[in-house]
BAPA-739100 format. One line per field, with one value per residue (C-alpha): residue number from 1; y, x, z. Coordinates in nm, 2 decimals, always signed. Example, Ala and Ser with C-alpha at 12.3 -4.5 7.8 and 13.67 -1.06 7.14 Angstrom:
BEGIN
k	[1|2] $
py	[-0.45|-0.11] $
px	[+1.23|+1.37] $
pz	[+0.78|+0.71] $
This chain:
BEGIN
k	[1|2|3|4|5|6|7|8|9|10|11|12|13|14|15|16|17|18|19|20|21|22|23|24|25|26|27|28|29|30|31|32|33|34|35|36|37|38|39|40|41|42|43|44|45|46|47|48|49|50|51|52|53|54|55|56|57|58|59|60|61|62|63|64|65|66|67|68|69|70|71|72|73|74|75|76|77|78|79|80|81|82|83|84|85|86|87|88|89|90|91|92|93|94|95|96|97|98|99|100|101|102|103|104|105|106|107|108|109|110|111|112|113|114|115|116|117|118|119|120|121|122|123|124|125|126|127|128|129|130|131|132|133|134|135|136|137|138|139|140|141|142|143|144|145|146|147|148|149|150|151|152|153|154|155|156|157|158|159|160|161|162|163|164|165|166|167|168|169|170|171|172|173|174|175|176|177|178|179|180|181|182|183|184|185|186|187|188|189|190|191|192|193|194|195|196|197|198|199|200|201|202|203|204|205|206|207|208|209|210|211|212|213|214|215|216|217|218|219|220|221|222|223|224|225|226|227|228|229|230|231|232|233|234|235|236|237|238|239|240|241|242|243|244|245|246|247|248|249|250|251|252|253|254|255|256|257|258|259|260|261|262|263|264|265|266|267|268|269|270|271|272|273|274|275|276|277|278|279|280|281|282|283|284|285|286|287|288|289|290|291|292|293|294|295|296|297|298|299|300|301|302|303|304|305|306|307|308|309|310|311|312|313|314|315|316|317|318|319|320|321|322|323|324|325|326|327|328|329|330|331|332|333|334|335|336|337|338|339|340|341|342|343|344|345|346|347|348|349|350|351|352|353|354|355|356|357|358|359|360|361|362|363|364|365|366|367|368|369|370|371|372|373|374|375|376|377|378|379|380|381|382|383|384|385|386|387|388|389|390|391|392|393|394|395|396|397|398|399|400|401|402|403|404|405|406|407|408|409|410|411|412|413|414|415|416|417|418|419|420|421|422|423|424|425|426|427|428|429|430|431|432|433|434|435|436|437|438|439|440|441|442|443|444|445|446|447|448|449|450|451|452|453|454|455|456|457|458|459|460|461|462|463|464|465|466|467|468|469|470|471|472|473|474|475|476|477|478|479] $
py	[+4.98|+4.69|+4.55|+4.22|+4.13|+3.76|+3.76|+4.11|+4.08|+4.07|+4.38|+4.48|+4.38|+4.55|+4.88|+4.84|+4.80|+5.12|+5.31|+5.15|+5.26|+5.62|+5.63|+5.56|+5.21|+4.95|+4.73|+4.37|+4.12|+3.77|+3.58|+3.24|+3.39|+3.72|+3.88|+4.23|+4.48|+4.46|+4.31|+4.59|+4.84|+4.73|+4.70|+5.05|+5.18|+5.00|+4.74|+4.40|+4.10|+3.75|+3.45|+3.18|+3.13|+3.00|+3.11|+3.24|+3.56|+3.63|+3.66|+3.60|+3.78|+4.09|+4.02|+4.15|+4.00|+4.22|+4.41|+4.34|+4.07|+4.16|+3.81|+3.83|+3.62|+3.38|+3.26|+2.95|+2.75|+2.51|+2.79|+2.77|+3.16|+3.15|+2.86|+3.04|+3.36|+3.17|+2.94|+3.23|+3.48|+3.75|+4.02|+4.00|+4.14|+4.13|+4.36|+4.54|+4.56|+4.73|+4.98|+5.05|+5.12|+5.29|+5.48|+5.52|+5.67|+6.01|+6.01|+6.07|+5.70|+5.69|+5.30|+5.13|+4.78|+4.53|+4.23|+4.43|+4.76|+4.82|+4.89|+5.12|+5.29|+5.37|+5.48|+5.72|+5.87|+5.91|+6.09|+6.31|+6.42|+6.48|+6.68|+6.89|+6.96|+6.74|+6.55|+6.22|+5.90|+5.60|+5.20|+5.04|+4.68|+4.77|+5.04|+5.36|+5.51|+5.86|+5.80|+5.53|+5.35|+5.15|+5.34|+5.66|+5.84|+6.17|+6.52|+6.54|+6.40|+6.21|+5.85|+5.63|+5.25|+4.97|+4.78|+4.41|+4.16|+3.88|+3.76|+3.94|+3.65|+3.29|+3.42|+3.68|+3.57|+3.90|+4.07|+4.33|+4.62|+4.58|+4.71|+5.05|+5.24|+5.44|+5.78|+5.76|+5.40|+5.31|+4.96|+4.91|+4.58|+4.24|+3.88|+3.54|+3.51|+3.38|+3.05|+2.93|+3.13|+3.21|+2.93|+3.15|+3.48|+3.55|+3.51|+3.78|+4.01|+3.97|+4.09|+4.42|+4.49|+4.49|+4.76|+4.95|+4.92|+5.11|+5.41|+5.71|+5.87|+6.19|+5.94|+5.84|+5.50|+5.51|+5.21|+5.08|+5.06|+4.80|+4.55|+4.32|+4.17|+4.52|+4.62|+4.35|+4.45|+4.79|+4.65|+4.48|+4.82|+5.14|+5.44|+5.67|+5.90|+5.75|+5.81|+5.57|+5.50|+5.37|+5.22|+5.45|+5.52|+5.56|+5.82|+5.57|+5.21|+5.00|+4.98|+4.92|+4.65|+4.88|+5.15|+5.25|+5.56|+5.83|+6.01|+5.72|+5.83|+6.21|+6.27|+6.03|+6.19|+6.15|+5.96|+5.94|+5.82|+5.83|+5.88|+5.70|+5.91|+5.69|+5.32|+5.22|+5.44|+5.69|+5.96|+6.00|+6.27|+6.26|+6.33|+6.40|+6.43|+6.45|+6.75|+6.73|+6.78|+6.77|+6.52|+6.29|+6.24|+6.00|+5.72|+5.44|+5.22|+5.01|+5.04|+4.92|+5.20|+5.44|+5.30|+5.31|+5.68|+5.78|+5.64|+5.80|+6.14|+6.07|+6.00|+6.29|+6.52|+6.40|+6.57|+6.87|+6.83|+6.97|+6.71|+6.95|+6.93|+6.56|+6.55|+6.74|+6.52|+6.20|+6.35|+6.30|+5.97|+5.66|+5.32|+5.12|+4.86|+4.53|+4.70|+4.64|+4.78|+4.79|+4.61|+4.63|+4.62|+4.37|+4.33|+4.49|+4.27|+4.46|+4.27|+4.36|+4.28|+4.23|+4.13|+3.99|+3.68|+3.65|+3.59|+3.92|+4.11|+3.90|+3.99|+4.38|+4.39|+4.22|+4.44|+4.76|+4.61|+4.51|+4.85|+4.99|+4.74|+4.81|+5.19|+5.15|+5.09|+4.71|+4.67|+4.33|+4.20|+3.92|+3.95|+3.66|+3.58|+3.39|+3.31|+3.14|+3.04|+3.11|+3.25|+3.01|+3.05|+2.97|+2.68|+2.54|+2.52|+2.76|+2.95|+2.67|+2.68|+3.05|+3.12|+3.01|+3.26|+3.54|+3.52|+3.57|+3.89|+3.74|+3.57|+3.29|+3.16|+2.98|+2.87|+2.73|+2.42|+2.42|+2.12|+2.25|+2.27|+1.94|+2.02|+1.96|+2.31|+2.14|+1.98|+2.31|+2.45|+2.21|+2.43|+2.76|+3.04|+3.08|+2.85|+2.75|+2.55|+2.42|+2.36|+2.25|+2.42|+2.76|+2.72|+2.56|+2.86|+3.10|+2.89|+2.85|+3.25|+3.32|+3.09|+3.23|+3.58|+3.83|+4.20|+4.40|+4.12|+4.20|+3.95|+4.02|+3.80|+3.76|+3.64|+3.76|+3.64|+3.61|+3.36|+3.21|+3.50|+3.47|+3.81|+3.90|+3.56|+3.62|+3.94|+3.78|+3.50|+3.75|+3.94] $
px	[+14.22|+14.29|+13.94|+13.96|+13.64|+13.54|+13.33|+13.44|+13.33|+12.95|+12.79|+12.71|+13.04|+13.25|+13.06|+13.14|+13.51|+13.52|+13.33|+13.58|+13.87|+13.75|+13.73|+14.10|+14.09|+14.33|+14.12|+14.17|+13.95|+13.90|+13.64|+13.61|+13.47|+13.61|+13.44|+13.36|+13.23|+13.30|+13.65|+13.75|+13.61|+13.81|+14.14|+14.10|+14.05|+14.38|+14.21|+14.41|+14.20|+14.29|+14.15|+14.02|+14.00|+14.33|+14.36|+14.72|+14.54|+14.46|+14.83|+14.92|+14.85|+15.09|+15.18|+14.93|+14.62|+14.32|+14.16|+13.81|+13.68|+13.36|+13.19|+12.97|+12.63|+12.77|+13.02|+12.91|+13.04|+13.33|+13.46|+13.85|+13.88|+13.55|+13.69|+14.01|+13.83|+13.62|+13.90|+14.15|+13.91|+13.95|+13.68|+13.42|+13.09|+12.85|+12.85|+12.52|+12.60|+12.94|+12.76|+12.51|+12.77|+13.04|+12.87|+12.49|+12.51|+12.37|+12.29|+11.94|+11.92|+11.70|+11.65|+11.52|+11.36|+11.17|+11.20|+11.27|+11.40|+11.63|+11.96|+11.78|+11.57|+11.86|+12.10|+11.83|+11.77|+12.13|+12.17|+11.87|+12.03|+12.36|+12.23|+12.03|+12.34|+12.30|+12.61|+12.48|+12.67|+12.54|+12.60|+12.43|+12.44|+12.55|+12.78|+12.58|+12.72|+12.64|+12.92|+13.15|+13.14|+12.90|+12.96|+13.08|+13.07|+12.94|+12.98|+12.63|+12.39|+12.21|+12.29|+12.11|+12.13|+11.98|+11.80|+11.82|+11.60|+11.86|+12.01|+12.30|+12.54|+12.55|+12.53|+12.26|+11.95|+11.78|+11.74|+12.01|+11.79|+11.67|+12.00|+11.97|+11.70|+11.60|+11.40|+11.29|+11.17|+11.07|+10.92|+10.90|+10.71|+10.71|+10.72|+10.84|+11.22|+11.54|+11.36|+11.71|+11.64|+11.25|+11.01|+10.73|+10.60|+10.47|+10.83|+10.94|+10.67|+10.77|+11.11|+10.97|+10.73|+11.06|+11.21|+10.89|+10.90|+11.24|+11.10|+11.04|+10.71|+10.85|+10.99|+10.83|+10.71|+10.64|+10.48|+10.26|+9.91|+9.81|+10.05|+9.85|+10.18|+10.29|+9.95|+9.93|+10.27|+10.14|+9.84|+10.08|+10.14|+10.29|+10.37|+10.52|+10.38|+10.27|+10.29|+10.16|+10.23|+9.95|+10.00|+10.04|+9.78|+9.89|+9.82|+9.89|+9.74|+10.07|+10.06|+9.67|+9.72|+9.86|+9.60|+9.38|+9.14|+9.36|+9.09|+9.04|+9.34|+9.33|+9.14|+9.34|+9.60|+9.96|+9.92|+10.18|+10.11|+10.27|+10.11|+10.29|+10.35|+10.58|+10.50|+10.88|+10.86|+11.12|+10.88|+10.61|+10.43|+10.47|+10.14|+10.12|+9.76|+9.63|+9.85|+10.13|+10.48|+10.65|+10.75|+11.05|+11.21|+11.52|+11.71|+11.56|+11.26|+11.02|+10.72|+10.94|+11.16|+10.88|+10.77|+11.12|+11.17|+10.83|+10.96|+11.28|+11.11|+10.88|+11.18|+11.38|+11.08|+11.08|+11.42|+11.33|+11.40|+11.13|+10.98|+11.05|+11.42|+11.41|+11.26|+11.54|+11.80|+11.65|+11.68|+12.05|+12.04|+12.24|+12.13|+12.36|+12.58|+12.41|+12.05|+11.99|+12.33|+12.41|+12.74|+12.79|+12.64|+12.80|+12.71|+12.38|+12.31|+12.26|+12.38|+12.24|+12.36|+12.07|+12.07|+11.72|+11.68|+11.31|+11.02|+10.86|+11.18|+11.25|+10.90|+10.89|+11.25|+11.14|+10.82|+11.04|+11.28|+10.99|+10.84|+11.18|+11.25|+10.90|+10.96|+11.29|+11.41|+11.47|+11.09|+11.09|+11.39|+11.39|+11.46|+11.67|+11.69|+11.99|+11.93|+12.12|+11.87|+12.13|+11.96|+11.92|+11.55|+11.58|+11.80|+11.57|+11.30|+11.06|+10.98|+10.99|+10.63|+10.64|+10.97|+10.85|+10.57|+10.80|+10.97|+10.66|+10.75|+11.08|+11.10|+11.36|+11.51|+11.82|+11.85|+12.15|+12.12|+12.40|+12.52|+12.39|+12.02|+11.85|+11.50|+11.45|+11.45|+11.38|+11.06|+10.94|+11.00|+10.79|+10.49|+10.68|+10.51|+10.82|+11.08|+11.33|+11.62|+11.81|+12.20|+12.43|+12.72|+12.80|+12.98|+12.68|+12.45|+12.71|+12.71|+12.35|+12.28|+12.57|+12.44|+12.09|+12.10|+12.06|+12.10|+11.85|+11.80|+11.86|+12.02|+11.96|+12.20|+12.01|+12.19|+12.27|+12.62|+12.92|+12.75|+13.11|+13.21|+12.94|+12.90|+13.23|+13.25|+12.92|+13.04|+13.35|+13.13|+12.89|+13.18] $
pz	[+6.84|+6.62|+6.50|+6.29|+6.11|+6.04|+5.71|+5.60|+5.23|+5.33|+5.20|+5.60|+5.74|+5.44|+5.50|+5.87|+5.80|+5.61|+5.92|+6.17|+5.97|+5.92|+6.31|+6.31|+6.40|+6.26|+6.04|+5.92|+5.80|+5.66|+5.44|+5.25|+4.94|+4.81|+4.51|+4.38|+4.44|+4.82|+4.77|+4.54|+4.75|+5.06|+4.89|+4.75|+5.10|+5.23|+5.43|+5.46|+5.35|+5.44|+5.25|+5.47|+5.85|+5.95|+6.34|+6.27|+6.14|+6.51|+6.60|+6.97|+7.28|+7.29|+6.92|+6.67|+6.85|+6.77|+7.05|+6.93|+6.68|+6.50|+6.39|+6.10|+6.10|+5.84|+6.08|+6.31|+6.57|+6.43|+6.22|+6.31|+6.39|+6.59|+6.81|+6.85|+6.97|+7.23|+7.36|+7.38|+7.55|+7.27|+7.32|+7.04|+6.92|+6.65|+6.35|+6.45|+6.81|+6.72|+6.48|+6.76|+7.05|+6.84|+6.57|+6.61|+6.95|+6.96|+6.57|+6.42|+6.25|+5.95|+5.90|+5.59|+5.63|+5.43|+5.22|+4.90|+4.80|+5.12|+4.93|+4.66|+4.90|+5.16|+4.87|+4.75|+5.10|+5.15|+4.83|+4.88|+5.22|+5.05|+4.77|+5.02|+5.22|+5.52|+5.48|+5.63|+5.73|+5.59|+5.59|+5.28|+5.17|+4.83|+4.66|+4.57|+4.27|+4.38|+4.66|+4.53|+4.87|+5.09|+5.40|+5.55|+5.89|+5.74|+5.90|+6.06|+6.32|+6.05|+5.95|+5.71|+5.75|+5.56|+5.83|+5.75|+5.94|+5.91|+6.27|+6.42|+6.48|+6.61|+6.95|+6.90|+6.70|+6.71|+6.37|+6.29|+6.30|+6.65|+6.74|+6.56|+6.75|+6.46|+6.48|+6.11|+6.02|+5.66|+5.61|+5.24|+5.22|+5.40|+5.28|+5.39|+5.34|+5.51|+5.55|+5.72|+6.03|+6.02|+6.04|+5.90|+5.83|+6.17|+6.32|+6.07|+6.19|+6.54|+6.47|+6.29|+6.57|+6.80|+6.60|+6.59|+6.95|+6.96|+6.76|+6.99|+7.02|+6.83|+6.56|+6.24|+6.09|+5.71|+5.57|+5.27|+5.36|+5.10|+5.23|+5.48|+5.65|+5.74|+5.86|+6.08|+6.22|+6.29|+6.46|+6.72|+6.83|+6.71|+6.94|+6.69|+6.43|+6.10|+5.74|+5.46|+5.11|+4.88|+4.51|+4.22|+3.97|+3.61|+3.33|+3.09|+3.02|+3.05|+3.43|+3.46|+3.68|+3.95|+3.91|+4.20|+4.23|+4.32|+4.51|+4.74|+4.95|+4.91|+5.24|+5.42|+5.63|+5.59|+5.27|+4.98|+4.65|+4.32|+3.96|+3.69|+3.38|+3.19|+3.13|+3.24|+3.54|+3.44|+3.52|+3.78|+3.98|+4.37|+4.56|+4.94|+5.09|+4.73|+4.64|+4.39|+4.50|+4.17|+3.89|+3.92|+3.58|+3.62|+3.48|+3.68|+3.58|+3.72|+3.95|+4.25|+4.20|+4.21|+4.55|+4.68|+4.57|+4.76|+5.07|+5.04|+4.98|+5.29|+5.51|+5.38|+5.46|+5.84|+5.87|+5.70|+5.34|+5.10|+4.88|+4.59|+4.67|+4.72|+4.37|+4.24|+4.39|+4.25|+3.90|+3.96|+4.13|+4.01|+4.14|+4.34|+4.17|+4.09|+4.07|+3.71|+3.62|+3.25|+3.24|+2.86|+2.50|+2.29|+1.92|+2.00|+2.30|+2.64|+2.94|+3.29|+3.62|+3.90|+4.26|+4.25|+4.44|+4.55|+4.30|+4.38|+4.33|+3.99|+3.87|+3.95|+3.78|+3.48|+3.47|+3.45|+3.19|+2.98|+2.99|+2.89|+2.61|+2.47|+2.46|+2.30|+1.93|+2.03|+2.10|+1.93|+2.12|+2.36|+2.73|+2.82|+3.19|+3.37|+3.70|+4.01|+4.28|+4.55|+4.85|+5.15|+5.09|+4.74|+4.80|+5.04|+4.79|+4.94|+4.63|+4.38|+4.31|+4.24|+4.06|+3.72|+3.71|+3.84|+3.51|+3.30|+3.13|+3.00|+2.67|+2.76|+3.08|+3.18|+3.53|+3.72|+3.94|+4.16|+4.36|+4.70|+4.57|+4.64|+4.48|+4.11|+3.93|+3.60|+3.74|+3.89|+3.55|+3.36|+3.34|+3.32|+3.12|+2.89|+2.77|+3.06|+3.02|+3.35|+3.36|+3.61|+3.43|+3.41|+3.08|+2.92|+3.02|+2.86|+2.54|+2.52|+2.54|+2.31|+2.06|+2.06|+2.16|+1.86|+1.82|+2.00|+2.28|+2.66|+2.89|+3.26|+3.49|+3.84|+4.15|+4.50|+4.48|+4.23|+4.00|+3.95|+3.75|+3.48|+3.40|+3.22|+3.08|+2.91|+2.79|+2.64|+2.48|+2.33|+2.18] $
């Protein structure tokens, strides 16, 4: 079968392309904005990429016309290829529907949902299963470095999927994850996001309850007991077994703001909890029902990654992996690309790339980075944030009142005011807790950072897009 994918360079659709090709289908695809790492991954797998949406790419009936067109959720009516598909009666479907019908049938699906941490947690879970010999399939919205690809079919019944709440397609406004029918469901957290398709948090909560309704009674839902928005979803109805996660306690003082009384949850059935050992999060103890399961010592940092790890350990346990074996696996885990990924150290300045695009994600990433810097030889170095408010929610201004405070653990901020942002970023930064400068030109940001960064400083570039190639330009300028 010839499968043509519209919007192929999105993280989900790119992974789907790899799976379709592994099934033996001929796969082609197109997109308007092609950038690494997805474009590189697809080209390396021999998948033909077409720039733009000229309907000529659909061929003619009987002459290279695809048997099925998979339409990404970024495509809308008016797109030349979408209109051609409809006018010519070419068979089409959404990405989640294709995944459900062609790949997930008869699989044990482990789905990782939530506003934050989906990519990291699903990458951890897939790696734990791989390390323990389960040979899972997976589809992840990033490139896990332990595997080098964002998706594969696997050689077992188990399949890990990053379960996004974003809509499926212009003709199917249900969240993607409703299609997946998981047996193991992880909900990391839940906040308001995707303001372009959801009116409020309640609308998102309804979608989360829809996916919970698809989990079998013998399945399992793993969720954080201290997140009220998730508790409210569970209260709408849950017919499956449950395990809960509660916040970390700390053996040190640096994360005191996250401390809780560890004994409070020891008597609670099915309760997971970490005990932080190192301030930056690179070492922590795993507790289940108040009993130690072992100590994770790994390369990652940050409270958010500790929470992600606990969720992955709990999900893996549901399919038979002992927590002690999962802990061994995490010691050899490499985070996905663009999750606080160190790109280079140039003249003593470390340059990181991070996908954070929501105030909570920005704050938690900086918390981990601040702890890491504080315990390093560059404890006096500055943390410089370079941020592109690029997500649809950011561009709409939903987070304009909380964005400034999310950067409090940095020392200096440089923000990009793109032409498609109609709210005044500079005005929103007027009372920021750190010095923040707003630019409407990428080159000006690069020049400002290059002029002020000193040996021992850390530059973290935050965006959920290509940011106009700023990463390599910044490294070149610092050199």
